[in-house]
Backbone as ProteinMPNN parsed JSONL, in Angstrom:
{"seq_chain_A": "MNLTIGLGTVLVVTFAAIAAVVVYRRTAPPADAAHQASKGERLLWALTAAGIVIGIGGYLGDKVTSGPANAPMVIAETPTNDS", "coords_chain_A": {"N_chain_A": [[-2.554, 18.841, -18.822], [-4.235, 15.984, -18.006], [-3.674, 12.583, -17.408], [-5.209, 9.621, -17.053], [-5.078, 6.302, -16.096], [-6.991, 3.591, -16.185], [-8.37, 0.494, -14.91], [-9.617, -0.79, -17.043], [-8.186, 0.165, -19.261], [-5.657, -0.92, -18.775], [-6.258, -3.65, -18.933], [-7.109, -3.874, -21.634], [-4.784, -3.131, -23.052], [-3.05, -5.119, -22.153], [-4.301, -7.472, -23.145], [-4.106, -6.868, -25.861], [-1.333, -6.91, -26.257], [-0.822, -9.583, -25.662], [-2.311, -10.811, -27.702], [-0.857, -9.9, -29.925], [1.64, -11.14, -29.545], [0.901, -13.844, -29.65], [-0.124, -14.053, -32.292], [2.178, -13.374, -33.748], [3.924, -15.477, -33.078], [2.434, -17.726, -33.878], [2.302, -17.456, -36.604], [4.763, -18.109, -37.5], [6.599, -19.881, -39.807], [7.237, -23.4, -40.403], [10.546, -24.817, -40.588], [10.97, -26.243, -42.954], [9.148, -25.306, -44.785], [7.654, -24.381, -47.913], [6.932, -21.788, -48.605], [7.798, -18.957, -46.864], [6.853, -16.584, -44.535], [7.979, -13.267, -44.203], [9.763, -11.591, -41.536], [8.85, -9.032, -41.317], [6.275, -9.151, -42.453], [5.029, -10.85, -40.615], [5.238, -9.259, -38.331], [3.632, -7.129, -39.087], [1.124, -8.41, -39.234], [0.861, -9.071, -36.533], [0.771, -6.526, -35.307], [-1.541, -5.571, -36.477], [-3.43, -7.322, -35.379], [-3.203, -6.56, -32.69], [-4.117, -3.924, -32.888], [-6.767, -4.371, -33.638], [-7.741, -5.636, -31.33], [-7.445, -3.526, -29.502], [-9.193, -1.665, -30.638], [-11.708, -3.0, -30.448], [-11.774, -3.411, -27.685], [-11.741, -0.752, -26.776], [-14.181, 0.133, -27.779], [-16.016, -1.566, -26.434], [-15.326, -0.913, -23.813], [-16.083, 1.766, -23.694], [-18.819, 1.494, -23.95], [-19.414, 0.173, -21.59], [-18.658, 1.994, -19.573], [-20.261, 4.212, -20.113], [-22.835, 3.46, -19.922], [-26.217, 2.712, -18.717], [-25.73, 2.149, -16.049], [-24.11, 4.071, -14.946], [-25.663, 6.258, -14.87], [-27.417, 8.915, -13.215], [-29.196, 7.994, -10.288], [-32.582, 7.936, -9.599], [-34.529, 7.685, -6.9], [-37.117, 8.139, -5.695], [-39.624, 10.53, -6.27], [-40.346, 13.241, -4.238], [-43.431, 14.433, -3.042], [-44.564, 17.784, -3.297], [-45.947, 20.512, -1.464], [-47.686, 22.862, -2.916], [-49.662, 24.666, -2.297]], "CA_chain_A": [[-3.205, 17.671, -19.378], [-4.261, 14.873, -17.072], [-3.752, 11.262, -18.016], [-5.583, 8.612, -16.073], [-5.062, 4.941, -16.631], [-7.873, 2.765, -15.375], [-8.243, -0.948, -15.031], [-10.018, -1.165, -18.406], [-7.067, 0.454, -20.164], [-4.612, -1.916, -18.517], [-6.707, -4.935, -19.476], [-7.117, -3.823, -23.102], [-3.393, -3.134, -23.524], [-2.499, -6.451, -21.871], [-4.845, -8.416, -24.123], [-3.55, -6.531, -27.165], [0.041, -7.421, -26.294], [-0.908, -11.057, -25.728], [-2.757, -11.161, -29.058], [0.25, -9.653, -30.855], [2.656, -12.191, -29.37], [0.348, -15.113, -30.144], [-0.175, -14.007, -33.751], [3.541, -13.391, -34.271], [4.495, -16.822, -32.926], [1.67, -18.725, -34.627], [2.53, -17.297, -38.041], [6.122, -18.536, -37.843], [6.507, -21.099, -40.618], [8.238, -24.424, -40.097], [11.804, -24.632, -41.323], [10.944, -26.884, -44.27], [8.004, -24.805, -45.558], [8.017, -23.862, -49.229], [6.784, -20.323, -48.558], [7.989, -18.463, -45.507], [6.532, -15.17, -44.37], [9.101, -12.521, -43.648], [9.526, -11.071, -40.193], [8.058, -7.82, -41.48], [4.881, -9.556, -42.638], [4.548, -11.37, -39.334], [5.097, -8.12, -37.432], [2.447, -6.39, -39.532], [-0.049, -9.163, -38.791], [0.77, -8.951, -35.073], [0.318, -5.173, -34.985], [-2.944, -5.489, -36.89], [-4.215, -8.023, -34.353], [-3.216, -5.703, -31.5], [-4.999, -2.797, -33.183], [-8.15, -4.849, -33.602], [-8.091, -5.841, -29.927], [-7.588, -2.207, -28.888], [-10.431, -1.08, -31.154], [-12.861, -3.676, -29.847], [-11.753, -3.123, -26.247], [-12.155, 0.63, -26.582], [-15.621, 0.215, -28.04], [-16.723, -2.202, -25.325], [-15.065, -0.138, -22.602], [-16.909, 2.965, -23.734], [-20.199, 1.086, -23.7], [-19.545, -0.199, -20.188], [-18.553, 3.154, -18.699], [-21.266, 5.228, -20.391], [-24.146, 2.822, -19.948], [-27.191, 3.172, -17.738], [-25.267, 1.934, -14.685], [-23.49, 5.298, -14.458], [-26.641, 7.344, -14.899], [-27.868, 9.247, -11.855], [-30.319, 7.166, -9.872], [-33.692, 8.629, -8.952], [-35.239, 6.67, -6.112], [-38.532, 8.51, -5.687], [-39.855, 11.964, -6.211], [-41.154, 13.591, -3.075], [-44.467, 15.404, -3.386], [-44.424, 19.106, -2.69], [-47.196, 21.224, -1.216], [-47.632, 24.156, -3.565], [-50.916, 25.381, -2.068]], "C_chain_A": [[-3.097, 16.527, -18.377], [-4.414, 13.567, -17.83], [-4.076, 10.264, -16.926], [-5.631, 7.263, -16.764], [-5.882, 4.078, -15.69], [-7.618, 1.293, -15.616], [-8.612, -1.412, -16.445], [-8.903, -0.951, -19.406], [-5.963, -0.577, -20.004], [-5.0, -3.265, -19.1], [-6.668, -4.948, -21.003], [-5.693, -3.885, -23.641], [-2.751, -4.501, -23.285], [-2.992, -7.476, -22.882], [-4.325, -8.13, -25.533], [-2.127, -7.054, -27.303], [0.055, -8.945, -26.393], [-1.32, -11.494, -27.123], [-1.628, -10.972, -30.063], [1.305, -10.745, -30.755], [2.159, -13.518, -29.922], [0.328, -15.137, -31.667], [1.231, -14.091, -34.338], [4.146, -14.796, -34.185], [3.765, -17.866, -33.766], [1.895, -18.613, -36.136], [3.955, -17.663, -38.441], [6.035, -19.846, -38.626], [7.515, -22.141, -40.133], [9.458, -24.257, -41.0], [11.747, -25.2, -42.741], [9.766, -26.409, -45.131], [8.479, -24.211, -46.885], [7.942, -22.335, -49.251], [6.91, -19.886, -47.108], [7.685, -16.966, -45.472], [7.733, -14.469, -43.743], [8.75, -12.021, -42.252], [8.686, -9.796, -40.249], [6.582, -8.127, -41.659], [4.283, -10.054, -41.329], [4.336, -10.241, -38.337], [3.874, -7.292, -37.799], [1.169, -7.095, -39.092], [-0.243, -9.029, -37.28], [0.275, -7.568, -34.66], [-1.141, -4.961, -35.388], [-3.844, -6.166, -35.867], [-4.304, -7.182, -33.085], [-4.138, -4.507, -31.713], [-6.464, -3.181, -33.148], [-8.607, -5.045, -32.16], [-8.295, -4.499, -29.222], [-8.878, -1.529, -29.356], [-11.671, -1.686, -30.519], [-12.924, -3.384, -28.348], [-12.157, -1.696, -25.942], [-13.639, 0.814, -26.789], [-16.408, -0.363, -26.874], [-16.515, -1.428, -24.028], [-15.883, 1.126, -22.549], [-18.358, 2.617, -23.446], [-20.411, 0.741, -22.228], [-19.551, 1.044, -19.3], [-19.628, 4.2, -18.954], [-22.677, 4.649, -20.441], [-25.059, 3.336, -18.859], [-26.734, 2.97, -16.294], [-24.639, 3.194, -14.104], [-24.438, 6.486, -14.484], [-27.062, 7.671, -13.465], [-29.145, 8.483, -11.508], [-31.355, 8.027, -9.158], [-34.497, 7.587, -8.214], [-36.734, 6.966, -6.115], [-38.615, 10.021, -5.628], [-40.74, 12.261, -5.007], [-42.198, 14.621, -3.485], [-44.253, 16.718, -2.655], [-45.801, 19.721, -2.492], [-47.075, 22.615, -1.785], [-48.903, 24.965, -3.305], [-50.77, 26.564, -1.124]], "O_chain_A": [[-2.002, 16.154, -17.957], [-5.194, 13.47, -18.777], [-3.303, 10.086, -15.985], [-6.158, 7.119, -17.867], [-5.506, 3.864, -14.538], [-6.767, 0.907, -16.417], [-7.985, -2.326, -16.979], [-8.689, -1.775, -20.295], [-5.4, -1.051, -20.991], [-4.168, -3.949, -19.694], [-6.236, -5.934, -21.6], [-5.426, -4.618, -24.592], [-1.991, -4.984, -24.125], [-2.204, -8.257, -23.416], [-4.125, -9.059, -26.315], [-1.758, -7.583, -28.352], [0.859, -9.519, -27.127], [-0.752, -12.437, -27.673], [-1.458, -11.797, -30.96], [1.806, -11.221, -31.774], [2.906, -14.237, -30.587], [0.721, -16.133, -32.274], [1.452, -14.802, -35.318], [4.806, -15.247, -35.121], [4.388, -18.781, -34.304], [1.695, -19.586, -36.863], [4.315, -17.538, -39.611], [5.451, -20.816, -38.144], [8.528, -21.796, -39.523], [9.383, -23.622, -42.052], [12.414, -24.682, -43.637], [9.431, -27.064, -46.118], [9.555, -23.619, -46.97], [8.792, -21.674, -49.848], [6.206, -20.391, -46.234], [8.199, -16.192, -46.279], [8.407, -15.015, -42.87], [7.588, -12.03, -41.846], [7.906, -9.517, -39.338], [5.729, -7.447, -41.087], [3.152, -9.708, -40.985], [3.366, -10.256, -37.579], [3.161, -6.808, -36.92], [0.232, -6.446, -38.628], [-1.369, -8.891, -36.803], [-0.554, -7.453, -33.758], [-1.882, -4.25, -34.708], [-4.903, -5.64, -35.525], [-5.368, -7.1, -32.471], [-4.866, -4.122, -30.799], [-7.305, -2.411, -32.685], [-9.723, -4.669, -31.803], [-9.225, -4.354, -28.428], [-9.572, -0.894, -28.563], [-12.578, -0.966, -30.102], [-14.001, -3.137, -27.805], [-12.846, -1.448, -24.952], [-14.286, 1.566, -26.059], [-17.348, 0.26, -26.379], [-17.442, -1.305, -23.228], [-16.335, 1.527, -21.476], [-19.052, 3.372, -22.765], [-21.485, 0.994, -21.683], [-20.358, 1.139, -18.376], [-19.887, 5.018, -18.071], [-23.6, 5.287, -20.947], [-24.72, 4.286, -18.153], [-27.31, 3.576, -15.39], [-24.636, 3.369, -12.885], [-24.043, 7.604, -14.151], [-27.061, 6.793, -12.602], [-30.051, 8.348, -12.331], [-31.03, 8.758, -8.223], [-35.086, 6.7, -8.832], [-37.53, 6.112, -6.505], [-37.783, 10.69, -5.016], [-41.759, 11.604, -4.793], [-41.885, 15.576, -4.196], [-43.804, 16.733, -1.508], [-46.715, 19.469, -3.276], [-46.419, 23.47, -1.189], [-49.184, 25.892, -4.064], [-51.75, 27.255, -0.843]]}, "name": "protein", "num_of_chains": 1, "seq": "MNLTIGLGTVLVVTFAAIAAVVVYRRTAPPADAAHQASKGERLLWALTAAGIVIGIGGYLGDKVTSGPANAPMVIAETPTNDS"}
């Protein structure tokens, strides 16, 4: 089994990790808040955000790599003499 890690994979995983950290830190309640989310809830939100980023990045990455830019290019057909 071969495993190749391309630039797209590295970028998607990096953005997913950044999104998870941002969501986890932004959902931290202030100390005097009446309702405080537990660490488990915050972790679940962070993992959900990372999963969404990975899903969107995988979808967009597949569209980029399988688009018409990777199709074989035909410049011109040469005429043949079949007579």
